[in-house]
Structure formats: structure tokens, C-alpha cells
C-alpha positions in Angstrom: -23.0 53.9 43.0 -25.7 56.1 41.5 -27.6 54.4 38.6 -30.1 55.1 35.9 -32.2 52.1 35.0 -34.3 51.8 31.8 -36.7 48.8 31.6 -36.5 47.2 28.2 -39.0 44.4 28.9 -40.5 42.4 31.7 -42.6 39.3 32.1 -43.5 37.0 35.0 -40.2 35.2 34.7 -37.5 37.8 34.2 -36.8 41.5 33.4 -34.3 43.1 31.1 -32.9 46.5 32.1 -30.2 48.8 30.7 -28.3 50.1 33.7 -26.1 53.2 33.5 -23.8 53.8 36.4 -22.6 57.4 36.8 -18.9 58.2 36.8 -17.3 57.6 40.3 -13.8 57.5 41.6 -12.0 54.1 41.1 -12.7 52.8 44.6 -14.8 50.0 46.0 -18.5 50.6 46.2 -20.7 49.8 49.2 -21.8 46.1 49.5 -24.8 45.2 47.3 -27.0 42.1 47.5 -28.4 40.5 44.4 -32.1 39.8 45.3 -32.3 37.1 42.5 -30.1 35.4 39.9 -29.0 37.8 37.3 -26.7 38.1 34.3 -24.7 41.3 33.7 -23.8 41.8 30.1 -21.5 44.5 28.7 -22.9 47.5 26.8 -20.0 49.8 26.5 -16.2 49.7 26.8 -15.9 50.7 30.4 -14.4 48.1 32.8 -14.6 47.3 36.5 -13.7 44.8 39.2 -16.3 42.6 40.9 -15.6 41.2 44.4 -18.0 38.9 46.2 -18.0 38.4 50.0 -17.3 34.7 49.4 -13.9 35.6 48.0 -15.0 35.3 44.4 -13.6 38.0 42.2 -14.0 38.9 38.5 -12.6 41.4 36.0 -15.6 42.7 33.9 -14.6 44.3 30.6 -16.3 44.9 27.3 -16.3 41.2 26.5 -17.3 39.8 29.8 -20.7 38.4 30.9 -21.0 37.9 34.7 -23.6 35.6 36.2 -24.4 36.6 39.8 -26.1 34.0 42.1 -29.2 34.8 44.1 -28.4 36.5 47.5 -24.8 37.1 46.4 -23.2 40.0 48.3 -20.7 42.0 46.3 -18.8 45.2 45.6 -17.8 46.9 42.4 -14.7 49.1 41.6 -14.6 51.0 38.2 -11.3 51.0 36.3 -11.5 54.7 35.7 -13.7 57.7 36.5 -16.2 57.2 33.7 -19.8 56.1 33.3 -20.6 52.5 32.6 -23.6 51.0 30.9 -24.6 47.3 31.2 -27.6 45.2 30.3 -28.9 43.3 33.4 -31.2 40.3 33.0 -32.8 39.4 36.3 -34.7 36.2 37.0 -37.9 36.3 39.1 -37.7 34.5 42.4 -38.2 30.8 41.9 -37.2 30.8 38.2 -34.5 28.1 37.8 -34.4 27.3 34.1 -32.9 30.5 32.7 -29.3 30.5 31.6 -28.2 33.1 34.0 -29.3 31.4 37.2 -27.1 29.2 39.4 -23.6 29.9 40.8 -21.6 32.9 39.7 -19.6 32.5 36.6 -17.8 34.6 34.0 -17.9 34.0 30.2 -16.3 35.9 27.3 -18.6 37.0 24.5 -17.5 37.1 20.8 -18.0 40.2 18.7 -20.7 38.3 16.7 -22.6 37.5 19.9 -22.2 41.1 21.2 -23.8 42.3 17.9 -26.7 39.9 18.0 -27.4 40.8 21.6 -27.3 44.6 20.8 -29.7 44.1 18.0 -32.0 42.1 20.2 -32.0 44.8 23.0 -32.9 47.4 20.4 -35.7 45.3 19.0 -37.0 44.4 22.5 -37.2 48.1 23.3 -39.0 48.8 20.1 -41.4 45.9 20.6 -40.2 44.1 17.5 -38.7 41.0 19.3 -40.5 38.8 21.8 -39.0 38.3 25.2 -39.2 34.5 24.6 -36.2 34.9 22.3 -34.0 36.3 25.1 -33.0 33.0 26.9 -32.0 31.2 23.6 -29.9 34.2 22.5 -28.2 34.4 25.8 -27.6 30.7 26.1 -26.0 30.6 22.6 -23.8 33.6 23.4 -22.6 32.1 26.7 -22.0 28.7 25.1 -19.9 30.0 22.2 -17.6 32.1 24.4 -14.5 31.2 26.3 -13.8 31.5 30.0 -13.2 35.0 31.4 -10.3 34.0 33.6 -9.5 36.8 36.1 -6.7 35.3 38.2 -2.9 35.2 37.8 -1.0 36.3 34.8 -4.0 35.9 32.5 -6.2 38.1 34.7 -3.4 40.8 35.0 -2.9 40.7 31.2 -6.7 41.2 30.6 -6.6 44.2 32.9 -3.7 45.6 31.0 -5.4 45.1 27.6 -8.5 46.9 28.8 -6.4 49.8 30.1 -4.8 50.2 26.6 -7.9 52.0 25.5 -7.6 54.5 28.3 -3.8 54.9 27.9 -4.0 55.1 24.1 -1.1 52.7 23.4 -0.8 49.0 22.5 1.7 47.0 24.5 4.0 44.5 22.8 3.8 40.9 24.0 7.1 41.4 25.9 5.7 44.6 27.6 2.4 42.8 28.4 4.2 39.8 29.8 6.3 42.1 32.0 3.3 43.9 33.3 1.6 40.6 34.0 4.7 39.3 35.8 5.1 36.5 33.3 7.3 35.5 30.4 6.1 36.1 26.8 6.1 32.4 26.0 4.2 31.4 29.2 1.7 34.3 28.9 0.9 33.5 25.2 0.4 29.8 26.0 -1.6 30.3 29.2 -3.7 33.1 27.8 -4.8 31.0 24.8 -5.5 28.0 27.0 -7.6 30.0 29.4 -9.5 32.2 27.0 -9.3 30.5 23.6 -7.7 33.7 22.2 -4.2 35.0 21.9 -3.5 38.3 23.7 -3.6 40.2 20.3 -6.8 38.5 19.3 -8.3 39.6 22.7 -7.1 43.1 22.0 -8.8 43.1 18.6 -12.1 41.8 20.1 -12.0 44.6 22.7 -11.6 47.1 19.8 -14.5 45.5 17.9 -16.7 45.7 21.1 -15.8 49.4 21.3 -16.6 49.9 17.6 -20.0 48.2 18.1 -20.8 50.5 21.0 -19.9 53.6 18.9 -21.9 52.4 15.9 -24.9 51.7 18.2 -24.6 55.3 19.4 -24.8 56.6 15.8 -21.1 57.0 14.8 -20.9 57.6 11.1 -17.2 58.6 10.6 -15.7 55.1 10.0 -12.3 56.4 9.2 -12.2 58.4 12.4 -13.5 55.5 14.4 -10.8 53.2 13.0 -8.1 55.7 13.9 -9.5 56.3 17.4 -9.5 52.5 18.1 -5.9 52.0 16.9 -6.5 50.4 13.5 -4.0 51.3 10.8 -6.9 52.1 8.3 -10.6 52.0 7.8 -10.2 49.0 5.5 -8.4 47.1 8.3 -11.3 47.7 10.7 -13.8 46.8 7.9 -12.1 43.5 7.1 -11.8 42.4 10.7 -15.4 43.5 11.4 -16.6 41.5 8.4 -14.7 38.4 9.5 -15.7 38.5 13.2 -19.2 40.0 13.1 -20.3 38.8 9.6 -21.1 42.2 8.1 -19.4 45.6 7.5 -19.5 48.3 10.1 -21.9 50.3 7.9 -24.3 47.4 7.6 -24.2 46.8 11.4 -25.0 50.5 12.1 -27.9 50.5 9.6 -29.3 47.3 11.1 -29.0 48.6 14.7 -30.7 51.9 13.8 -33.4 50.3 11.7 -34.6 48.4 14.8 
């Protein structure tokens, strides 16, 4: 899978890179090997499957952080033929006290955590933040999030919710349950138990993650952005953004571009 890597910062303990994978067909990649412990953090709305040679699998969407263990062999399969951008934090050999080392694990990131990390990446690249702040920000983001469950009905529902952005339609709970081979009642209950969110809340968090990516890219048409993401109005997007991120979309864009 062809990639473009931009080094944001490096020190003797770890390195932070923004990695852009070029658009490829939705098929399994060759087998890769992680030379050290690393954490893969979302940077855009593209999604993909992760498959380890130990049988461990994961669904990686715009809310999912994936921790990869040292020497882990794995493959990737994109959801659609589109480029994907991630931030990869890699530990230097022998570093064992960083929050991304250890066994592989998946965690969900809240919209607020995604915003704080985006702002940090920008400030790192501009030389305004110290790399010493990175572990604490990552640890807080991982601790505050739920489990990114990828198996069974919940995993199938997460894949369907991510596909909504590609398909351009929102499934009802009954349609989502049918697609996930579950009943509406069982899916709603198990989804919240596994992720800490209802399916609709998860959908809204995915939309906010996409909004953050667009604002970071310089989007200024908030009404058009709200419509493109499936919100009924700009005010609906603004109210949800304020509640979940702690500021308005315009304030977030200005802060990101001031860094």
C-alpha cells in the first residue's frame, strides 16, 4: 500500500508521523510487520479493516485508535477506493512506558479528544508544542474513550454506520439491526454496553469527526458542511459541536489554523 509519510516530530523515545495511504482497491494488502510498538490514530473519515496473523482483527474508522504490538504481522483492507490519512506514533525499541506499547488494543476517541489531538499535531508541526506533551494527551484520550468492539452484531453495525457516509443515507435502527443480523432491542442494548454509546450517538460522533477533518482542511461553508454530513441545519451541527467538542465549528477552525 503506497504511502506518503510526513514526520511531525521525533526524539530518542518516539516519533510522530502523518501517514497518507494512496487510494487502492478494497482488498487485503501484503503482510506488514510493525518493527516497534505503535499507535494508529484517525485523521480523516476513511475506514479500513485490520487483520493480524494471530487472528486478531479490528475495524478502524474515524473514531478508532489502534495499538499495534511490537513485531505484530498484519494486513489492511480499505473500506472503499479512497485515500486514508492517519497519525502514527511509534515507540523506539526498548521504550516501555508509553501509552501505545504493549498488546494490541482498540479504543474509541471522543470528538473532544479528536479535536485536542488535531490541535496538538498542528502545534507540534509548527514547533509550538513540546513532544513531552504527547504521551499525556494520548493517555487521556485513550482513557476517556470506550472499547472499539469489532466482533459480532456490534462490529457489523459499526461497519454499517461508517458506510453511511459513503452511501449517503442514514439507516433506521430496524434497518441497522437487520444489516447486523440482530434485533433492534438486542443491538441497541449490546451496542451501548460495548461502546458506551447508542448507535445514533455513534453516528453523530462519526459526523463530528468528519466535520473536524473538513474544518482542519480549511472548510468555511458551515451550512454546506452541515448539509453534506446529514445534519438538518447548520444550527443543529453547531449545537452538537458545542456540546461534544466544547466550542463552535468556527472557533475550532480558527484555533486549528492559528497553530
